[in-house]
N, C-alpha and C positions, 0 to 999 in steps of 0.2 A: 441596646438593640433587641427586638423581640425574638423569642425562641422560634426557630424555623418550624413550620407545621408540616406534618406528613402529607404528601401528595398521593402516594400509592403504598399500600401495605400488602405484601405478598406472603401468604401463609400456606405452608406445606403443599406447594404446587407440584404436581406430578404429570408426566406425559410419556406415553409410549407410542411407538409406531409398529404395528404388528406385534411380534414377540419381543421387540427390542425396547428396553427402557432407556429413554433419553436422559431423563432426570427424575428424581423423586424427593419429596419433602423439602423443596426449595423454599426458603423463608428469608426475606429481607424487606427493608423499608427504603423508599425514595422520599427524601424530605425536600421542602421548598429550598430553592437556590443550590441544591446539592448537585455536583457533577461526578457521576460514578462511571468507572470503566469496568466492564465484565471481561474476565480472563478465564479461558478454558481451552482444552484440547479440541481439535477438529473432531466432529462426530458426536460431541456431547450435547448438541441441541441449542447452541447459542442463538442462532438465527431463529429457530423455532420459538425459543423463550421470548425473544424480542417481538416476534409476530403475535404471540399470545398477549403480551402486555399491551400491545397496540390495539387489541381487540380484533385482529385479523384472523385469528385461529383459535380453536377451542382447546381445552385441556381435560385431563381425566379426573383429577381430584384436587382438592385444595380450595383456596379462596383468594380473590384479588379485590381489595377494598380501595375504592377511589374516593378522593375528596369530591364533594358536590361541585358541579360546574367545571370540573377539571378539563382543560383542552389539551389533547395529546397530538403531537406532530410526529409522524413516523416516516423515516427514510429507509426503505428496504435496500438490501445489498445490490439487487439488480432491478432498478425501477423500470416500469413500462408505461407508455402513453399511447393514445390513439395517434397514429402517424400523420393523420390529416389535421391535427391541431397545430396552431402556431405556438411558438415558445410562450408568448404572453397568455394565450388561451389555456395552455397546459398548466401554467402556474395559477391562474385565477379561476379556471372553470369549475372545479369541484367546490371551492369555498364560496363562490358567488351566489350559489343557490341557497346557502344556509341562512337561517334567520339572524336578524340583528347585525348583518354585515353591511359595511359601507363600500359599495362597488368601486367608487372613485378612489377612495383611500387604498383599497386593495390593489387596484390597477397601478396606482402610483408606486406603492411598495414593491410590487412585482417588477415593474420596469426598472426601478432603482437597483434591486437585487440582481436582476439579469445583467445589467450594465456592469455592476461590480464584479460579477462572475464571468465577465468577458463574453457574454452572449449579446453582441451589439445589434444584431438584426432580430428584433423581437417578433418580426413577422415570418421568420424562417419556419418551415414545417418540421415538426419533430421527426417525421419519417426520413428526412434527409440528413439527420444529425449523426455524428459519431457517438460511440459509447461515452466518451468523456463529456461531450456536450449535453447528452441526455442526463448524465449524473448531475451536472450543474443546474439544469432546468429543475430536476427533482429537489435539489438543495434549495433553490429559490422558492419553490412551491411550499416546502415545509417551513422555511423561515418566514415567508410572507404571511402565513396563517397565524403567526404570533402565538404559538401555544404556550401553556404553562410548563409542559414537560416535553422535551425532545427525546425521541427514541431513535438512535442512529446505528445502522448496521453497516460497518466498514465505510464510513463517510469519505475516507481519503482514496479509496480505490478508483482508478481511472482519472484522478485529478493530477495535474502537473504540479511542480514544486511551488510555482507562484500562487496557484489556487489553494494548495494545502496551507501555505503560510497565511493567506488571506482568511481562510476558514478558521485557522488556529487563533488568529487575532480577534476575529468576530466572536467566536464561542468563549474565548478567554474573558471577554468583557460582559457577556450576557448574564442577566439575572435569571434566565430560564433554568429550570432543572434539566439535567442531561443524564441519560442512561445510554451507554454506547458500547459497542464492540468494535475494536480496531486493532490491527497488528502493528500500527505505527506507534512505536514506543516513545518518540519525542512528543508526538501528539498527546498520548496518554499522560506523559509527565507534565506537560504544560497546561492541560485542560482540567484533568480530574483531581478532585479533592479526596476521593475515596476509590478503593479498588475492591471489587468482589471477585473472589476466585471460586470456581466450581472445580473441585478435585476429588476424584474417587467418590462421587455421589454426595459430597459434603460441601457446605458453603462456608467460606472464610472471608471475613470483612476486615479491611485494613484502612484506617482513617488517615490517609495520606496519599501522595501521588505515586507514580510508578517506581521511582527510585526508593521511596520509603517502603513500598510493597516488597521490592526485591530483598531489602535488608531484613524486614520482619518475617518474610516467608522463609528465608534461610534459617533464622532463629527458630521458627516453628518446626522446621524439619529436623534441626539438630536436637531440639527438645523431644520430638516424637521418637527419634532414633534412640535417645537415651532411655525413654520410657519403655520402648519395645524391648531393649536389651535387658532392662531391669525385670520386666514381666517374664521374659524368657527364662531368666535365672530362677525366679520364684516358681514358674510354671513347672519346671522339672521336679521340684520338691513336692508341689501339690499333686502332680500327676502320680507320683509314687504313693502318696497318701491315699489317693482315690483308688488305686489298685489294691491296696492292702485292706481298706475298710470294707466291712460287710454291707450288703445292700440295705438291711434294716438299720437305719441311723437315727440317732436322737435329734432333738431340736438344734443343738449347737453344731452337730455334724452336718445337718441339712443346710444350715446357714453357710458353713464353710464350703459345702458342695456348690451352692449358688454362686459364691464368690469365685470359686474355681472357674466356672463357665464364663464369668465376666473377664477373669484374668486371661482365659484362653483366647477370647476375642482380641484382646490387646496384643498378645504374643504372636498371633497369626497375621497381624497387620503387615503389609508390605508398603514400603515407601516407593511409589511408582515414579521414581526419578530416573531419567535416562541420562546420567552424566557420562555419556559416551563420547569419546573423541575419535571420530571416524577417520583414521589415518590410512588413506588409500594410496596405493602406488598408481602412478600414471605412466603411460608409455613414454619412451625416451623422446625428448624434443631437442633438436639441434640448435645451433646458435642463430641460424636464419629462420625467422618466424614469418613475418610478412612485411613487405615494403609497398607503400602506396605512393605512386608517382603521378602528379597532375591529374588526379581523378576528378571527373566532372559527372554530375547527375542532376537532371531536372525533369519535371513533369510540366510540359508546356512552358509557362512563364515562371513556375515555382521552382526556384533553385534549391537543391539539397546539398550538393557538394560543388565547390568551385575551386579547381586546381588544388585539390587536397593532397598534401604530402605528409607522410608519416612513416617512421620506421619503428616497428614494434620490437621491444627488447625481450630477452629471455626472462621468464618468471615475472613478467610485468603484470600488475593488477590495475586495470583501467576502469574507471567509472564514466558513464555517459549520462549527462543530465541536460535538461532543456524543456521548454514548454511543449505541450502537445502540438503536433503538426510541423515541428522544425526538422523532421527527417531522421530521427534517431533509429527507428526500426528499419527504415529504408537503407540506411548506411550499413546496418548489420546484414541485411539481405544481399546487398551488393558484395560484401566481403565473402559471404558464403556461396555466392554465384547464383542465387535464386532470383536475383534482380539484376539485369544487365546495366553496365555503366555506359555513359555516352562517349567518354574518351578517357585517356590515361590508362594506367596499368596497376594491377595488384600482382606482386611477385610473392607467392606463398611457398614456404620451405617444404621440402619433400617429407620431412618427419612429422609435420603438423597433422594432428588427428582431432578434428573438431567434435565437440559435444554441444548441442544447441537445445536450449530450453526456451520456447517461444510462447507468446500469449495465445497463439492459435493452434499450437501443436498438440493439444490434448486429444488423443484419439484411442479409445479402447472399445473392445466388444463388451456390451453389457452382460452377455450370457457367460462371460469368463469369470473365473475366480481370481482374486488378487495374486495368489501364488502362481497361477498358470500364466498370467500376463508377464510376469518376470521370468519364468522358466522358458517362455518362448524366445527370450533373448539369450539367456545362458543359465545353466544349472549351477555354475560356480562363478564367483567374482574374484578377480585377482586383486589382492590388497597390497601387493609388493612384498619384497623380502621373502618370497617363497610361501607367504601366507595366503590362504584362500578361504572364502566364506561361501557356504551354500546360499542359494537364493533365499531360503527361509531365514537364515541367520542375518543376511544383509537387510531384509525387510524389517527385522526386529530393531536394527539400528535406527530406522526411521519410523518407529512407534507402531508398527503393525505386529500385534501379538500373534502367536501361532494360531489362536482361534480366529482372529480377524483376517488372517491370510486366506482363510477358506470362505470368506464372504464374497458373494457375487458383486461385481463391480457396479451394477445398477443400484445397489443399496448404499453405496458410498456417498458421503456429503461432497460438496464442491471442493472443500479443503482437502479431504482425504484423497480425492482423485488427483489433485495437484501434487500431493505428497507422493503418490504412486508414480506419477509422470516424472517427478524429479528423480526417483529411484532408477527408472529405466534409462534416464540420461546418464547418470553418474556411474552406473554399473558397467558401462562400456569402456571404462578407464580412458577417457579422453585426456589429451595433454594440453588442449586449448579449449577452455569452456567459454561459451557465449550464453549469457543468461539475460533474456528480455523480460523484464518485470517479473522476477521470480517470487517476489514476496506476496503478490496478490493472492488472497484466500488461504495463505498458510498461517497456522497458529504460531504463537510466540515460541513455544517449545521447539517446534520444527525449525523456526528461523534461527534459534540459538545453535541447533545441531548443524544447520547449513553454514552458519557463520564460522563455526569451528572448523568444519571441513574445508572451507575456502581459505581460511588463514593457514592451514597446513598444506594446502594444495601445491604440489610440485609441478607446476605448469603455468600456462598463461591464462589470463582471465579478462573478459570484458563483461561488465554488468551495466545494463540499462535499467534504472530504477528511480522511482520517486520516493523510496523509503530512505530518509536521511540517516537514520540510526544504522540501518544495514550498510549503507554506503560508507559511513565513517568507520565501520568495523573491518571492512574487507578490501577497500581500494587504497592505493597510494598516490594516485593523482587522477584528475578528471578532465574530460573534454566537455566543454559547455557549448551546446548547440543554440546559437542565438537566432537562427533562421536566416533565410536567403543566402545560404552557403557560408555564413560567418561562424567559424568554429574556433573556440578559444581553448588553449592548452593551459591548465592550471596545475602547478606542482603541489598538490595537497588534497585533503578530503573535502567533502561538501561543506562542513561547518567552517573550516578554514577559508574556503572560497567565499562563503556568505559573510564572514567577518571582514575579509579583504574588500569585498564589494561595497560593504556599508561605509568604508573609509574613503571610497573614491568620489571625487567631485562629479556632479551631474554633468554629462556632456551637453553642449549647447544644441547639437544636432543629434538626430537619431542614428548615430554612427556607432560601430562596435567599440566596446571598451578595450583598451590596449591590454595585452596579456602581461602579467608580471614576470613570465618566464622569458629568459633571454634566448631560449631554444625553441621559439615558436616556429613550427614547421608547416603551418598552413600556407598554402600557395598564394593567398591574397597579398602576401608581402613581396611577391616576386617583382624585381625591378623591371621597369620598361625603359626602352632606350630612346625615348623622344620626349619633347616638351609639348605643353598645350598650345594649340593654335589660337589666334585672336578670337575666332568664332567660338571655340570651346571655352575660352576664358570668360567670354560674355555669357555663355550658357551656364557656367558654374556660378557666376554672380546672380543670375536670375533664379537658379535653383535654390541658392541660399535664402533669397527673399521669399520664394514660394514656400520653402520648408518652414521658415519662421511664421509666415502667415497661417499655414495649415496647422501647425502646432498650437498656435494661439486659438484657432477655431476649435480644435479638438479639446483643449483645456476648458474652453467656455461651455462646450456641449456636456463634457463630463461633470463639470461643476453644476450645471443646470439640472442634469439627471439625478444628481445626488442631493440636491437642495431640499427636496420635499415640497417645493412651492410651485413647480412647473405644471401647467395645465396638461391634461391627459393627451389631447390632440397634438400638442407641441412635443410631448415625449415620444409619441409614435413617429412624428416627422423627424425628430433628432435621431432616433434609433435607426431609421433608414439611411440617414446621412452618414452616420459614424463609420460603418464598414467601407463605404465608398471613400471616405476621408482617409481611413487607414491604408487602403490600397494605393491611393494617390501618394500618400506620404512614403510608403515603402518604395514605390517606383522612383520617385524623385530622389530619395535618400540613396538608393542603390546607384543611380546615375551619378550623383554627387560623389559617391565613393569611388567609382571608376575614374572620374576625372581627377579626384584628389590623389589617387595612386600615381597617375601620370605626372601630376604637378610635383609630387614628392620624390620622383625617381631621379 
């Protein structure tokens, strides 16, 4: 096999914004077919570096040497499009006008990728799309351009689990080179063959996946600690010599003096590890947490909750997963009382004290300093057991140094703002935490601190997240939102659910999978006290025939869209038919479910 050729050589790259140095003397190489993950703290310029490598932004010094005719595809963290473009136009528009491009082939690739990414209506205007849909359109755009080098900034943000796993499989098979930033550690582990770490203005390269990186990084830190300790011991001896020696020194003495200053640099190093276990006290929580009884919620014909029943236990740690649009965030809002329910009741215990971290809840005054935003809430934080931390001490647990605490909020990166928001939620000492997508924009070091905090948390927890690694670390069971009010209670973490799901036979109809738990409290299992009428039985038979026919048509369309041989006009026609087909299938399947519940009662 030929030796991989370098695609991009980065030499001593430096960048500053105002007086702030983001990074300096960054040097590394991206080779052909290499998949590299970049790891660094928030605020160290990861997104800026990726933008520079993609040619979207300038730099202060250094060199970037590219292979001739290298094609780069760039996915920014927050992609934007003209809202008047259709999904298909957004994917093909920029590339169509380039030289030597085959418009028909590009349109075909674009339509196939959009379909695989569950954008079934390629004529939908981008301006009407959700953040998750826009991210998928951007992914289709960058993949359809077939670059040699993919530069991806948080590619899994705003994607649901199904799409993350699809992208994971796609990138795992590709021969394109990849350079990416992501907080998704399973994604890093399964995609990347190398890890580059930016730490304390230095670059460290690890030739392995994320698991290998963790092991070798720990070894590096242990070796560095030993080196610093040895240097400190020698430094004291040499410092005494420096004090005793006269200023006029001979050649040998000057050589020893130069060695002393090099030794001093080593001795003064600090390992910026925050191996802090933030053990906080929470306010007392009684045995009664909350009880959901026959809760229903719908938006027009879209059902979110159908006769939902659940009794939350003390100290329970629940994860909520499901595709975008299945109602996870709406469920949280109904529980908090910010979204009304249609019927049923929530009975919430008197001692429950909610702490809520939401996707939309980030709100600070830009003219405030970090420390002032926290002091506005409290000067001291109760850690339990009579221990208190000042606002400044608490911020240090979440990686805000005393110097950084006096930074104005408008200067913070997106990840640093998220970290500050997390601090303001946790410092109120809630006994029931609800975290809606808490991992987006947080760096891996912060995620590790948050995971440790939640493992030690003496209260109740609900986490809505697409971060599989995070969920596996902190929850003990999950609710799976399948859509249309179908909610499955699974007694395990996400990886265990995925393994269980892979062993289940494919259902013949688009009906919900039975839960493995014998204690399924979802109201859809409630018995009804009557049998099907003759008319209803005939309707059920017709529904089965219709569903079989519609599923066959759906399979034919998806096969045609993925074949690579379908004409462009036919692709557009099929793309319009597919969302109508899915709606019809959902409607008939839901009616079949209602009738089958009566039949089984």
